[in-house]
C-alpha positions as CSV (number, residue, x, y, z in Angstrom):
1,M,0.0,0.0,0.0
2,K,1.2,3.5,-0.8
3,P,1.0,5.9,2.1
4,I,-1.5,8.6,1.8
5,F,0.9,11.3,3.4
6,V,4.4,11.3,2.1
7,R,6.9,11.8,4.9
8,G,9.1,14.9,4.5
9,I,12.7,15.7,5.5
10,S,13.5,14.5,9.0
11,N,14.1,17.0,11.8
12,Q,17.6,15.8,12.5
13,F,18.6,16.5,8.9
14,R,17.2,20.0,9.1
15,L,19.0,20.7,12.4
16,T,22.3,19.5,10.9
17,L,21.9,21.6,7.8
18,A,21.1,24.7,10.0
19,V,24.2,24.2,12.2
20,I,26.4,23.8,9.1
21,L,25.1,26.9,7.5
22,S,25.5,28.9,10.8
23,V,29.1,27.8,11.1
24,I,29.8,28.8,7.5
25,L,28.2,32.3,8.0
26,L,30.2,32.8,11.2
27,V,33.5,32.0,9.5
28,A,32.8,34.0,6.4
29,N,31.3,37.1,8.2
30,D,34.4,39.3,7.9
31,R,35.0,38.3,4.3
32,L,31.5,39.4,3.3
33,D,32.1,43.2,4.0
34,P,33.1,44.0,0.4
35,A,30.0,42.1,-0.8
36,R,27.8,44.1,1.6
37,D,29.3,47.4,0.5
38,A,28.7,46.5,-3.2
39,L,25.2,45.3,-2.5
40,S,24.5,48.5,-0.5
41,S,25.7,50.7,-3.4
42,L,23.6,48.6,-5.8
43,L,20.4,49.0,-3.6
44,S,20.9,52.7,-3.1
45,P,18.6,53.7,-6.0
46,L,15.9,51.4,-4.6
47,Q,16.1,53.3,-1.3
48,Y,15.6,56.6,-3.2
49,V,12.6,55.0,-5.0
50,A,11.2,53.7,-1.7
51,S,11.4,57.1,-0.1
52,F,9.8,58.9,-3.1
53,P,6.2,58.3,-2.0
54,G,6.9,59.8,1.4
55,Q,8.5,62.8,-0.2
56,L,5.6,63.2,-2.6
57,L,3.2,63.1,0.3
58,D,5.2,65.8,2.1
59,I,5.2,68.0,-0.9
60,S,1.5,67.5,-1.3
61,A,0.9,68.4,2.4
62,E,3.0,71.5,2.1
63,N,1.1,72.6,-1.0
64,L,-2.3,72.1,0.7
65,A,-1.4,74.3,3.6
66,T,-3.7,77.3,4.0
67,R,-2.7,80.9,3.5
68,N,-3.5,81.8,7.1
69,M,-1.2,79.1,8.4
70,L,1.6,80.3,6.2
71,A,1.0,83.8,7.4
72,K,1.2,82.8,11.0
73,Q,4.3,80.8,10.4
74,N,5.8,83.8,8.6
75,K,5.1,86.1,11.5
76,S,6.5,83.6,14.0
77,L,9.7,83.2,11.9
78,L,10.1,86.9,11.7
79,R,10.0,87.2,15.5
80,K,12.5,84.4,15.8
81,Q,14.7,86.0,13.3
82,L,14.8,89.2,15.3
83,L,15.6,87.3,18.5
84,M,18.4,85.3,16.7
85,S,19.8,88.5,15.1
86,E,20.1,90.1,18.6
87,R,21.8,86.9,20.0
88,L,24.1,86.8,16.9
89,Q,25.2,90.4,17.6
90,R,26.1,89.5,21.2
91,F,27.9,86.3,20.0
92,E,29.9,88.3,17.5
93,F,31.1,90.6,20.3
94,L,32.0,87.5,22.4
95,R,33.8,85.9,19.5
96,Q,35.9,89.0,18.9
97,E,36.7,89.2,22.6
98,N,37.6,85.5,22.6
99,E,40.0,86.0,19.7
100,R,41.7,88.9,21.5
101,L,42.1,86.8,24.7
102,R,43.5,83.8,22.7
103,A,45.9,86.2,21.0
104,L,47.1,87.4,24.4
105,L,47.5,83.8,25.6
106,G,49.1,82.6,22.4
107,S,46.4,79.9,22.0
108,P,45.4,79.0,18.4
109,V,42.0,80.1,17.2
110,H,39.6,77.3,16.1
111,M,38.7,77.8,12.4
112,D,35.3,76.8,10.9
113,A,35.5,73.4,9.3
114,K,33.6,72.0,6.4
115,K,29.9,71.1,7.1
116,M,27.1,69.5,5.0
117,V,23.4,69.0,5.6
118,A,22.0,65.6,5.0
119,E,18.4,64.2,5.2
120,V,17.4,61.0,6.9
121,M,16.0,58.5,4.3
122,E,15.5,55.4,6.5
123,V,15.4,54.4,10.2
124,A,16.8,51.1,11.4
125,S,14.4,48.2,11.5
126,D,17.0,46.0,13.4
127,P,16.0,45.6,17.0
128,F,19.6,45.1,18.1
129,H,21.1,48.2,16.5
130,Q,20.1,51.8,16.2
131,Y,21.1,53.6,13.1
132,V,19.7,55.8,10.3
133,V,20.4,56.1,6.6
134,L,21.3,59.4,5.1
135,N,21.1,60.6,1.4
136,R,24.8,61.5,1.3
137,G,27.6,59.0,0.3
138,K,31.1,58.8,-1.2
139,K,30.2,61.2,-4.0
140,S,29.6,63.9,-1.3
141,G,32.9,63.1,0.5
142,V,31.4,61.2,3.4
143,F,33.8,58.8,5.1
144,V,33.6,56.1,7.8
145,G,34.0,57.5,11.3
146,Q,32.6,61.0,10.4
147,P,30.8,62.8,13.3
148,V,27.2,63.7,12.8
149,V,25.2,66.3,14.9
150,D,21.9,68.0,14.8
151,A,20.6,71.3,16.1
152,Q,20.7,70.2,19.7
153,G,23.9,68.1,19.9
154,V,25.8,65.0,18.9
155,V,23.8,62.3,17.1
156,G,26.4,59.6,16.2
157,Q,29.0,58.7,13.6
158,V,29.1,57.2,10.1
159,T,29.8,53.5,10.1
160,Q,29.1,52.5,6.5
161,V,29.3,54.4,3.2
162,S,28.0,53.6,-0.3
163,E,28.1,55.8,-3.4
164,L,24.9,57.6,-2.7
165,T,24.0,56.8,0.9
166,S,25.6,56.4,4.3
167,R,24.7,54.7,7.6
168,V,24.9,56.6,10.9
169,L,25.2,54.7,14.2
170,L,23.3,56.6,16.9
171,L,25.1,57.3,20.2
172,S,22.4,55.4,22.0
173,D,23.4,52.1,20.4
174,V,25.0,49.6,22.9
175,S,28.2,49.5,20.8
176,H,28.7,53.3,20.7
177,A,30.9,55.3,23.1
178,I,32.2,58.9,23.1
179,P,34.6,60.7,25.4
180,V,33.0,63.6,27.2
181,R,33.7,66.2,29.9
182,L,31.6,68.2,32.4
183,T,31.3,71.9,31.6
184,R,31.2,72.7,35.3
185,N,34.5,71.2,36.5
186,D,36.1,69.7,33.3
187,A,35.9,66.1,34.7
188,R,36.4,63.6,31.9
189,F,34.3,60.4,31.3
190,V,33.3,58.0,28.6
191,I,29.6,57.9,27.9
192,N,28.1,54.7,26.5
193,G,24.8,53.8,24.8
194,T,22.3,51.5,26.5
195,G,20.1,50.5,23.5
196,V,17.4,53.0,24.6
197,L,17.0,56.2,22.6
198,D,16.6,58.5,25.6
199,E,19.1,57.0,28.0
200,L,22.9,56.9,28.2
201,E,25.2,55.7,30.9
202,L,28.6,56.7,32.4
203,R,30.6,53.7,33.5
204,Y,33.3,53.4,36.1
205,V,32.6,56.8,37.8
206,S,34.2,57.0,41.2
207,K,32.0,57.8,44.1
208,S,34.2,60.8,45.0
209,T,33.7,62.4,41.6
210,D,31.9,65.8,41.7
211,I,29.0,65.1,39.4
212,R,25.5,66.3,39.9
213,V,22.0,66.0,38.3
214,G,21.6,68.6,35.6
215,D,25.3,68.8,34.6
216,L,26.0,69.3,30.9
217,L,28.3,66.8,29.1
218,V,30.1,68.0,26.0
219,S,32.5,66.2,23.7
220,S,36.1,66.4,25.0
221,G,37.9,66.0,21.7
222,L,39.9,63.0,22.9
223,G,40.3,60.3,20.4
224,K,40.2,62.8,17.5
225,R,36.9,61.5,16.3
226,F,34.4,64.1,17.6
227,P,35.3,67.8,17.7
228,E,35.6,69.4,21.1
229,G,32.7,71.4,22.7
230,Y,29.6,69.8,21.1
231,P,26.8,69.1,23.6
232,V,26.2,65.4,24.1
233,A,23.9,64.8,27.1
234,R,22.7,66.0,30.5
235,V,23.0,64.0,33.7
236,M,19.7,62.7,34.9
237,S,20.5,60.6,37.9
238,V,23.5,59.9,40.2
239,I,23.2,56.9,42.5
240,K,26.0,56.0,45.0
241,D,25.3,52.6,46.4
242,D,27.5,51.4,49.3
243,G,27.4,47.9,47.9
244,K,28.9,48.9,44.6
245,S,32.5,50.1,43.8
246,Y,31.3,52.8,41.3
247,A,28.5,55.2,41.1
248,T,25.6,54.6,38.7
249,V,25.2,57.6,36.5
250,T,22.6,57.9,33.7
251,A,22.2,60.8,31.2
252,Q,19.8,61.9,28.6
253,P,21.0,62.8,25.1
254,L,20.3,66.3,24.0
255,A,19.6,65.3,20.4
256,A,16.1,64.1,19.6
257,L,17.1,60.7,18.4
258,D,13.5,59.5,17.9
259,R,12.5,62.3,15.5
260,I,15.5,63.5,13.6
261,R,15.1,64.4,10.0
262,Y,18.0,66.7,9.0
263,L,21.5,66.2,10.2
264,L,24.9,67.9,9.9
265,L,28.0,66.1,8.7
266,L,31.2,67.5,10.1
267,W,34.7,67.4,8.5
268,P,37.9,67.7,10.6
269,D,39.6,71.1,10.7
270,P,43.1,71.0,9.0
271,H,44.1,74.3,10.7
272,E,43.5,72.8,14.1
273,D,45.8,69.9,13.3
274,V,48.5,72.3,12.2
275,A,48.2,74.2,15.4
276,I,48.5,71.1,17.5
277,E,51.6,70.1,15.6
278,Q,53.1,73.5,16.2
279,Q,52.3,73.2,19.9
280,N,54.0,69.8,20.0
281,R,57.1,71.3,18.4
282,V,57.6,73.9,21.1
283,P,58.4,71.4,23.9
284,D,60.7,69.5,21.5
285,A,62.6,72.7,20.7
286,S,62.9,73.6,24.3
287,N,64.1,70.1,25.2
288,K,66.7,70.4,22.4
289,A,67.9,73.7,23.7
290,L,68.3,72.2,27.2
291,V,70.2,69.2,25.8
292,D,72.5,71.5,23.8
293,G,73.1,73.7,26.9
294,A,73.9,70.7,29.0
295,T,76.3,69.4,26.3
296,S,78.1,72.7,26.2
297,R,78.4,72.8,30.0
298,N,79.8,69.3,30.0
299,S,82.3,70.1,27.3
300,A,83.4,73.2,29.3
301,V,83.9,71.2,32.4
302,S,85.9,68.6,30.6
303,V,88.2,71.3,29.1
304,E,88.8,72.7,32.6
305,Q,89.6,69.3,33.9
306,D,92.1,68.6,31.1
307,S,93.8,72.0,31.8
308,E,94.2,71.1,35.5
309,V,95.6,67.7,34.6
310,N,98.2,69.3,32.2
311,Q,99.3,71.8,34.9
């Protein structure tokens, strides 16, 4: 008799095949990076096509806005422009005063580096990683490790670049860390992501460290990845438990990571690197002068000893 239901593949064979495929993928993971980059560049036009309906809806919504709403927005923007103009005038005075003080102290003046505005095309659908995709790539000069900020503060850094798009890892990701310092007392820390968009943590903070709720954390510039002075987060809680060796410190990022749309790509400042090299040359020159002076003194002493021996 022929069986009515044909028996399929056994569960043991399926399990063995799954284990073999998993091992092959683990071994070949590092070797698949070029293929991933090529595939990302190949799929970049599809990302533009996928984002086109959303852009079309946005354009339609903007065109359907009423005249009264536009008039109200125009008045509000005019008021904001006046306020910002007044603040800009005060900042210009402070900038000139800062330059004069730096000139007196002999400190190099920070120049304006290259910047570029980018738009978010896609938000990560991976539950284990937090990143966004921007509409700028290698053709725009974007590179891996490039810092990214928004109007409030640091957002993250570029981790993958294709010809037309780039992927930005958010600072709230568990694999992201950035060196920071307190603006109140210049204490330095490393702030890490927790996997939650509105929560960061400072690890290995000593209980004797002067850190309070509400303190502002800015990028310290260490590591030469993020420029110095950009706002990162604000301290939300400081818990000092007697049963733990370190304090538990959590902070909230200043950037609105859950509703970002336009971001700013930053390029390193070549003038700042030249100034740092010049500062490093000064101690070398002084050390060389000290060595030359010591050598001349030693030679003079040896000449006097030789003359005494001859006498």
